[in-house]
N, C-alpha and C positions, 0 to 999 in steps of 0.2 A: 851263854851267851846261847846255847842250842835251846835251854829252857824259856829264856825270853823269845828267840826267834818262833817257838813253836806257839806262843800266846796270840802272834799275828796270824795263825793257820787255823788254829783250832779254838774250841770256846776255853773260857777260864773254868769253867767246871771240870771239864775234861782232862784238863793240865794239873788241875788240884788232885782229882782222884787219882790220878796215874804217877804222881809224887810219892805214892803209898810203895810204888815199885822200888824205890830205896832200900827199904826192909828185905825183902829176900834178895835184890842184888848183894848187899853187904852179907847175908849170910852166905851165899853161895861162894864170893869173894875169901871170906874167912874161912870157909872150909875148906877152898881148894889152897890157898896160898899160906895160910896160917895153922891150919889143922885145929881149929876150934870144934869142939864137941857140945852141941845144944840139945836141950830137953826136946822132947817132942811136941810141946807147946809152941815153941820156935817155929817148927815145922809146919805145924797146921796155920799159925798166923799168916808164913810166907804164903804158903796155896792159898787162903783165903785171900791175900793181897795181889795174888797173880790172877786170882780168879774177878776181882774186881776190875783189873788191867784190861781183861779180856771182854768183859761186861761195857766197859766205857766204848771200847773200838767197836763193838757191835753194835751197840746203840748209836754210836757217831756214823757207821754206815746205814743202819735201818731206819732210823727214825731223823734223817738227814731233812733240814730246811734251808732254805736259800737266804734265810734272814740277814744272815752275814756277809753275802756276796760269794763265798767260796765254794768252789766244786768239792764232791765227796773226795776225790784224790786227792787237794790240798788239806782237807781236814783229816784224813789218815795220815799224809805226809806229815802234819803238823805233830798227829800222835806219835808216829815214831821218831820223830825228831825229839819229841818230850820226852818218850823212852831213852834215846840213847843220852839224853842229857842227864836224865836221872841216874842212868848205871855209870855213866863218868863220876857222878857227885858221888855215888857209894864207893867209885873204886879210889876216888880221892880220900874219903872217911876211912875203907881200909887201910890204906896206904899210910895214912897219917896214923893211925892207930899200930901198924907195925913199925914205925920208926920210933914210937916212943918204947 
């Protein structure tokens, strides 16, 4: 629901790029709750994913155009709703893995 709601508040490109936040979220949750050990490449890719999300939020803020009819605050709210939805998706995936 949250990811679908974010489509109405921010751009499709932003939502698609923010979906990469699933990987670092799942890595963090797996380390925290399942005590999984990862290789350094996993941490590097998670860091790159987080940098991509930060870049999208900055670009949405700095290069704002009014073509969509939304204010900057609505677009940032859409970004945050998307991140929350993606984190919940990752937590669902980790919980499912834990159950197996």
